[in-house]
N, CA and C of each residue as an Amber inpcrd file, in Angstrom:
protein
   435
 111.0900000  80.0120000   0.7940000 112.3830000  79.3700000   0.8080000
 112.3260000  77.9950000   0.1330000 111.3160000  77.1990000   0.4500000
 111.1480000  75.8940000  -0.1860000 110.0140000  75.9750000  -1.1980000
 110.2300000  75.3640000  -2.3640000 109.2170000  75.3910000  -3.4210000
 108.5800000  74.0260000  -3.6520000 109.3530000  72.9360000  -3.4280000
 108.8800000  71.5860000  -3.7110000 109.2980000  70.6600000  -2.5680000
 108.3090000  70.1690000  -1.8390000 108.5700000  69.3490000  -0.6580000
 108.1320000  67.9150000  -0.9340000 109.0690000  66.9860000  -0.8050000
 108.7870000  65.5580000  -0.9690000 108.4690000  64.9670000   0.3960000
 107.3600000  64.2030000   0.4460000 106.8960000  63.6610000   1.7260000
 106.6560000  62.1550000   1.5830000 107.6260000  61.3230000   1.9760000
 107.4060000  59.8760000   1.9770000 106.5280000  59.4940000   3.1750000
 105.5360000  58.6430000   2.9430000 104.6440000  58.2170000   4.0240000
 104.5670000  56.6980000   4.0650000 104.3530000  56.1670000   5.2820000
 104.1990000  54.7200000   5.4310000 103.0150000  54.3330000   6.3150000
 102.2570000  55.3170000   6.7880000 101.0830000  55.0250000   7.5930000
 101.3510000  54.9080000   9.0850000 102.5930000  55.0200000   9.5120000
 102.9210000  54.9520000  10.9360000 102.5990000  56.2880000  11.6100000
 102.5940000  56.2830000  12.9420000 102.3120000  57.5070000  13.6920000
 103.3500000  58.5900000  13.3950000 104.6190000  58.2090000  13.2940000
 105.6380000  59.2340000  13.0230000 105.5190000  59.7480000  11.5890000
 105.1240000  58.8900000  10.6590000 104.8950000  59.3270000   9.2850000
 103.7100000  60.2870000   9.2150000 102.6510000  59.9940000   9.9670000
 101.4940000  60.8890000  10.0150000 101.8740000  62.2510000  10.5770000
 102.7130000  62.2420000  11.6240000 103.1710000  63.5080000  12.2170000
 104.0130000  64.2910000  11.2180000 104.8670000  63.5850000  10.4670000
 105.7010000  64.2440000   9.4620000 104.8390000  64.8310000   8.3460000
 103.8140000  64.1020000   7.9260000 102.9100000  64.6030000   6.8860000
 102.2320000  65.8890000   7.3460000 101.7090000  65.8830000   8.5570000
 101.0270000  67.0760000   9.0780000 101.9970000  68.2630000   9.1370000
 103.2110000  68.0140000   9.6090000 104.2110000  69.0760000   9.7000000
 104.5800000  69.5940000   8.3080000 104.8040000  68.6680000   7.3790000
 105.1890000  69.0460000   6.0160000 104.0910000  69.8540000   5.3290000
 102.8390000  69.4880000   5.5600000 101.7370000  70.2310000   4.9420000
 101.6230000  71.6390000   5.5120000 101.8540000  71.7920000   6.8060000
 101.8600000  73.1400000   7.3940000 102.9990000  73.9680000   6.7930000
 104.1600000  73.3500000   6.6670000 105.3140000  74.0360000   6.0910000
 105.0430000  74.4100000   4.6320000 104.4840000  73.4790000   3.8770000
 104.1770000  73.7530000   2.4620000 103.1860000  74.9090000   2.3410000
 102.1610000  74.9090000   3.1860000 101.1840000  76.0030000   3.1560000
 101.8610000  77.3300000   3.5000000 102.6870000  77.3340000   4.5400000
 103.3640000  78.5600000   4.9590000 104.3510000  79.0620000   3.9060000
 104.9880000  78.1560000   3.1900000 105.9930000  78.5060000   2.1870000
 105.3840000  78.6760000   0.7980000 104.0850000  78.4200000   0.6810000
 103.4130000  78.4230000  -0.6200000 104.1360000  77.4710000  -1.5870000
 104.4530000  76.2750000  -1.0570000 105.2060000  75.2740000  -1.8120000
 104.2900000  74.1590000  -2.2910000 104.7100000  73.5060000  -3.3510000
 104.0330000  72.3100000  -3.8010000 104.5420000  71.1130000  -3.0140000
 103.7760000  70.0330000  -3.0320000 104.1710000  68.8360000  -2.3020000
 103.9450000  67.6020000  -3.1690000 104.8050000  66.6340000  -2.9610000
 104.6110000  65.3230000  -3.5760000 104.6800000  64.3030000  -2.4530000
 103.6030000  63.5530000  -2.3140000 103.4930000  62.5500000  -1.2560000
 103.6820000  61.1890000  -1.9150000 104.6670000  60.4300000  -1.4060000
 104.9430000  59.1280000  -2.0010000 104.8470000  58.0180000  -0.9680000
 104.5010000  56.8480000  -1.4590000 104.5260000  55.6360000  -0.6450000
 105.2730000  54.5840000  -1.4500000 106.2770000  53.9790000  -0.8300000
 107.1080000  53.0000000  -1.5220000 106.7530000  51.6080000  -1.0290000
 106.3420000  50.7510000  -1.9650000 106.1070000  49.3470000  -1.6570000
 107.4280000  48.6130000  -1.8150000 107.8750000  47.9900000  -0.7360000
 109.1220000  47.2330000  -0.7750000 108.8100000  45.8210000  -1.2460000
 108.7690000  45.6280000  -2.5500000 108.3980000  44.3280000  -3.0990000
 109.4600000  43.2720000  -2.8460000 110.6630000  43.6940000  -2.5210000
 111.7180000  42.7350000  -2.2050000 111.3360000  41.8990000  -0.9820000
 110.5810000  42.4830000  -0.0590000 110.1620000  41.7530000   1.1340000
 109.2730000  40.5580000   0.7890000 108.5840000  40.6190000  -0.3320000
 107.7190000  39.5070000  -0.7290000 108.5080000  38.2340000  -0.9890000
 109.7500000  38.3760000  -1.4100000 110.5560000  37.2050000  -1.7220000
 111.0200000  36.4670000  -0.4650000 110.8040000  37.0570000   0.6930000
 111.1830000  36.4170000   1.9470000 110.0860000  35.4990000   2.4700000
 108.9360000  35.4990000   1.8190000 107.8140000  34.6860000   2.2690000
 108.0460000  33.2160000   1.9540000 107.3610000  32.3640000   2.7180000
 107.4530000  30.9210000   2.5090000 106.9480000  30.5350000   1.1370000
 107.4810000  29.4430000   0.6260000 106.9340000  28.8850000  -0.6040000
 105.4880000  28.4930000  -0.3400000 104.6930000  28.5230000  -1.3400000
 103.2870000  28.1780000  -1.1730000 102.4020000  29.3870000  -0.9210000
 103.0150000  30.5310000  -0.6270000 102.2640000  31.7630000  -0.4500000
 102.1430000  32.4140000  -1.8190000 100.9320000  32.7520000  -2.2020000
 100.7310000  33.3790000  -3.5030000 101.0660000  34.8620000  -3.3850000
 102.2370000  35.2020000  -3.8530000 102.8040000  36.5320000  -3.6770000
 101.9340000  37.6150000  -4.3060000 101.3480000  37.3650000  -5.4670000
 100.5510000  38.3960000  -6.1350000  99.3230000  38.8000000  -5.3160000
  98.7290000  37.8520000  -4.5780000  97.6090000  38.2140000  -3.7050000
  98.0510000  39.2170000  -2.6450000  99.1870000  38.9410000  -2.0460000
  99.7040000  39.8310000  -1.0060000 100.1020000  41.1700000  -1.6170000
 100.7790000  41.1300000  -2.7500000 101.1940000  42.3710000  -3.4090000
  99.9760000  43.2210000  -3.7710000  98.9080000  42.5720000  -4.2190000
  97.6860000  43.3080000  -4.5430000  97.0980000  44.0010000  -3.3270000
  97.1040000  43.3250000  -2.1980000  96.5930000  43.9270000  -0.9570000
  97.4890000  45.0790000  -0.5170000  98.7960000  44.9270000  -0.6940000
  99.7210000  46.0130000  -0.3680000  99.4680000  47.2250000  -1.2550000
  99.2110000  46.9850000  -2.5270000  98.9190000  48.0930000  -3.4470000
  97.6400000  48.8130000  -3.0290000  96.6010000  48.0380000  -2.7070000
  95.3360000  48.6380000  -2.2540000  95.5560000  49.4870000  -1.0160000
  96.2860000  48.9510000  -0.0590000  96.5620000  49.6890000   1.1750000
  97.3760000  50.9390000   0.8830000  98.3380000  50.8470000  -0.0250000
  99.1520000  52.0040000  -0.3980000  98.3230000  53.0850000  -1.0660000
  97.4240000  52.6770000  -1.9610000  96.5510000  53.6680000  -2.6200000
  95.6290000  54.3410000  -1.6020000  95.1110000  53.5620000  -0.6590000
  94.2420000  54.1350000   0.3840000  95.0250000  55.1220000   1.2540000
  96.2510000  54.7660000   1.5890000  97.1050000  55.6530000   2.3800000
  97.3400000  56.9690000   1.6470000  97.6300000  56.8730000   0.3630000
  97.8750000  58.0870000  -0.4220000  96.6090000  58.9170000  -0.6010000
  95.4700000  58.2650000  -0.7060000  94.2160000  59.0210000  -0.8280000
  93.9360000  59.7970000   0.4620000  94.1720000  59.1730000   1.6150000
  93.9990000  59.8890000   2.8960000  94.9710000  61.0680000   2.9850000
  96.2150000  60.8440000   2.5670000  97.2120000  61.9190000   2.6080000
  96.8360000  63.0480000   1.6530000  96.3130000  62.6930000   0.4920000
  95.8770000  63.6910000  -0.4790000  94.7240000  64.5200000   0.0770000
  93.8060000  63.8590000   0.7700000  92.6890000  64.5690000   1.3920000
  93.2020000  65.5410000   2.4590000  94.1890000  65.1280000   3.2270000
  94.7760000  66.0190000   4.2350000  95.4090000  67.2370000   3.5540000
  96.0750000  67.0140000   2.4380000  96.6960000  68.1240000   1.7230000
  95.6290000  69.1070000   1.2340000  94.5480000  68.5700000   0.6690000
  93.4600000  69.4570000   0.2040000  92.8960000  70.2630000   1.3680000
  92.6790000  69.6060000   2.5080000  92.1550000  70.3080000   3.6930000
  93.1120000  71.3930000   4.1650000  94.4150000  71.1470000   3.9880000
  95.4270000  72.1270000   4.4110000  95.6280000  73.2190000   3.3600000
  94.9860000  73.0750000   2.2070000  95.1410000  74.0680000   1.1520000
  96.4570000  73.9580000   0.4070000  96.9900000  72.7390000   0.3100000
  98.2790000  72.5120000  -0.3370000  98.0640000  71.7250000  -1.6240000
  98.6490000  72.2120000  -2.7100000  98.6200000  71.4750000  -3.9730000
  99.6110000  70.3260000  -3.8640000  99.0910000  69.1040000  -3.9110000
  99.9610000  67.9390000  -3.7410000  99.6340000  66.8810000  -4.7860000
 100.6820000  66.2800000  -5.2970000 100.5010000  65.1040000  -6.1340000
 100.9450000  63.8960000  -5.3190000 100.5340000  62.7150000  -5.7580000
 100.8850000  61.4950000  -5.0330000 101.4660000  60.4780000  -6.0070000
 102.2290000  59.5430000  -5.4490000 102.7830000  58.4630000  -6.2660000
 102.9690000  57.2210000  -5.4080000 102.5010000  56.1040000  -5.9370000
 102.7240000  54.7940000  -5.3420000 103.8450000  54.1430000  -6.1400000
 104.9340000  53.8460000  -5.4770000 106.1170000  53.3260000  -6.1650000
 106.4000000  51.9030000  -5.6970000 106.6640000  51.0320000  -6.6540000
 107.0430000  49.6600000  -6.3390000 108.4750000  49.4610000  -6.7670000
 109.2820000  49.0410000  -5.8480000 110.6940000  48.8820000  -6.1590000
 111.2560000  47.6730000  -5.4370000 112.1690000  46.9910000  -6.0840000
 112.9710000  45.9610000  -5.4360000 114.2720000  46.6310000  -5.0380000
 114.3850000  46.9530000  -3.8040000 115.6120000  47.6150000  -3.3790000
 115.3800000  48.4380000  -2.1370000 116.3690000  49.1830000  -1.7900000
 116.3070000  49.9650000  -0.5700000 115.3780000  51.1500000  -0.7370000
 114.5060000  51.3200000   0.2140000 113.5170000  52.3930000   0.1790000
 114.1970000  53.7610000   0.1370000 115.2710000  53.9240000   0.8700000
 115.9740000  55.2110000   0.8940000 116.4290000  55.6070000  -0.5050000
 116.9110000  54.6560000  -1.2790000 117.3700000  54.9710000  -2.6380000
 116.2100000  55.4220000  -3.5210000 115.0540000  54.8010000  -3.3240000
 113.8720000  55.1750000  -4.1030000 113.4520000  56.6040000  -3.7530000
 113.4730000  56.9360000  -2.4740000 113.0960000  58.2790000  -2.0280000
 114.0520000  59.3200000  -2.6060000 115.3400000  59.0650000  -2.5160000
 116.3320000  60.0120000  -3.0400000 116.1900000  60.1480000  -4.5570000
 115.9290000  59.0420000  -5.2380000 115.7210000  59.0960000  -6.6850000
 114.4970000  59.9430000  -7.0260000 113.4040000  59.7710000  -6.2890000
 112.2080000  60.5830000  -6.5280000 112.4940000  62.0570000  -6.2840000
 113.2720000  62.3350000  -5.2600000 113.6520000  63.7140000  -4.9460000
 114.3570000  64.3450000  -6.1400000 115.2980000  63.6220000  -6.7210000
 116.0400000  64.1400000  -7.8860000 115.1170000  64.3000000  -9.0930000
 114.3230000  63.2720000  -9.3690000 113.4630000  63.2970000 -10.5590000
 112.4320000  64.4200000 -10.4900000 111.8720000  64.6440000  -9.3080000
 110.8150000  65.6370000  -9.1550000 111.3780000  67.0390000  -8.9200000
 112.6330000  67.1060000  -8.5110000 113.2480000  68.4100000  -8.2470000
 112.8880000  68.9810000  -6.8850000 112.7100000  68.1010000  -5.9060000
 112.3880000  68.5720000  -4.5480000 113.5700000  69.3340000  -3.9660000
 113.2550000  70.3450000  -3.1680000 114.3150000  71.0540000  -2.4720000
 114.2650000  70.8180000  -0.9630000 113.3700000  69.9300000  -0.5190000
 113.2870000  69.5210000   0.8830000 112.5670000  68.1850000   0.9400000
 113.0490000  67.3120000   1.8170000 112.3590000  66.0590000   2.1250000
 111.9390000  66.1390000   3.5880000 110.6660000  65.8600000   3.8470000
 110.1710000  65.8050000   5.2240000 109.6450000  64.3970000   5.4410000
 110.2040000  63.7150000   6.4480000 109.7820000  62.3430000   6.6980000
 109.8760000  62.0100000   8.1770000 109.1480000  60.9890000   8.5540000
 109.1710000  60.5410000   9.9350000 110.3410000  59.6150000  10.1890000
 110.7000000  59.5180000  11.4490000 111.7020000  58.5490000  11.8710000
 111.2160000  57.9010000  13.1530000 111.4430000  56.5960000  13.2430000
 110.9920000  55.8410000  14.4140000 111.9430000  56.0080000  15.5900000
 113.1450000  56.4610000  15.3380000 114.1060000  56.6720000  16.4130000
 114.5720000  55.3800000  17.0620000 114.6750000  54.3190000  16.2690000
 115.1280000  53.0350000  16.8200000 116.6040000  53.1130000  17.1860000
 116.9590000  52.3180000  18.1840000 118.3420000  52.2560000  18.6570000
 118.7600000  50.8000000  18.7930000 120.0310000  50.6020000  18.9180000
 120.5700000  49.2920000  19.2440000 120.1850000  48.1970000  18.2710000
 119.7670000  47.0610000  18.8200000 119.4590000  45.8830000  18.0160000
 118.2910000  46.1340000  17.0700000 117.2620000  46.8700000  17.5250000
 116.1360000  47.1910000  16.6350000 116.6290000  47.9310000  15.3900000
 117.5310000  48.8910000  15.5950000 118.0550000  49.6550000  14.4630000
 118.8820000  48.7580000  13.5550000 119.6860000  47.8890000  14.1550000
 120.5240000  46.9920000  13.3760000 119.6740000  46.0530000  12.5240000
 118.5980000  45.5220000  13.0910000 117.7540000  44.5630000  12.3800000
 116.8250000  45.2350000  11.3810000 116.2440000  46.3670000  11.7530000
 115.2400000  47.0170000  10.9220000 115.8510000  48.0090000   9.9340000
 117.0000000  48.5390000  10.2630000 117.5660000  49.5760000   9.4120000
 116.7650000  50.8560000   9.5450000 117.0810000  51.8160000   8.7390000
 116.3770000  53.0860000   8.8170000 116.3510000  53.7370000   7.4440000
 115.1600000  53.8470000   6.8840000 115.0220000  54.5520000   5.6070000
 115.4480000  56.0020000   5.7840000 115.0690000  56.6080000   6.9100000
 115.4170000  58.0140000   7.1550000 116.9310000  58.1970000   7.1800000
 117.6290000  57.3170000   7.8470000 119.0830000  57.4220000   7.9130000
 119.6970000  57.2690000   6.5180000 119.1790000  56.3360000   5.7430000
 119.6790000  56.1480000   4.3850000 119.4560000  57.3690000   3.5160000
 118.3110000  58.0270000   3.6810000 118.0250000  59.2430000   2.9210000
 118.9950000  60.3470000   3.3160000 119.1600000  60.5460000   4.6090000
 120.0530000  61.6050000   5.0970000 121.4750000  61.4000000   4.5820000
 121.9120000  60.1510000   4.5310000 123.2920000  59.8600000   4.1030000
 123.5080000  60.0440000   2.6070000 122.4450000  59.9650000   1.8000000
 122.6620000  59.9390000   0.3490000 122.0640000  61.1100000  -0.4280000
 121.1950000  61.8900000   0.1520000 120.5950000  62.9940000  -0.6040000
 121.4570000  64.2450000  -0.5290000 121.2280000  65.1300000  -1.4760000
 121.9500000  66.4020000  -1.4880000 121.0580000  67.5640000  -1.0550000
 119.7870000  67.2730000  -0.7370000 118.8730000  68.3290000  -0.2950000
 118.6440000  68.2030000   1.2070000 118.1860000  69.2630000   1.8470000
 117.9000000  69.1930000   3.2790000 116.8030000  68.1600000   3.5720000
 116.9360000  67.5210000   4.7320000 115.9540000  66.5440000   5.1950000
 115.4970000  66.9710000   6.5860000 114.1920000  67.0830000   6.7490000
 113.6070000  67.3960000   8.0480000 113.0040000  66.1140000   8.5810000
 113.5410000  65.5990000   9.7000000 113.0540000  64.3630000  10.2990000
 112.1330000  64.6940000  11.4560000 110.9750000  64.0650000  11.4680000
 110.0000000  64.2690000  12.5270000 109.8720000  62.9660000  13.2990000
 110.0690000  63.0570000  14.5950000 109.9720000  61.8720000  15.4530000
 108.7130000  61.9810000  16.2960000 107.9210000  60.9510000  16.2820000
 106.6830000  60.9040000  17.0690000 106.9910000  60.2330000  18.3990000
 106.5870000  60.8820000  19.4820000 106.7310000  60.2060000  20.7760000
 107.7530000  60.7320000  21.6660000
């Protein structure tokens, strides 16, 4: 039923659960997978003056590459053909995910959700909610906990 599954990851427990679920689904469906990690470089501009932004951005890139390498290893162990992409964008993460979905031709997005409510949701926002509101493909949300 699904041929191309997009899996955004951020290293959180719910993202890890979504990755594991998506890889099982991809294996069962004989589908390809693309695992992405989006660096929100816009957040760097919120730092105090005097902070060398490129040092922090470099560490974020290293951490993102390590996250994707672990996810790629999980895909290989699950027997799933997966490609990975580290994306840097100034803007809303949900828009980047939906754009990748269109560009790659995904027919399903599987991602974690923290399930925040109230003030936490208002302050933190939700990439998952933004994806659900703007994509034209099915989205499977996995909540940890």
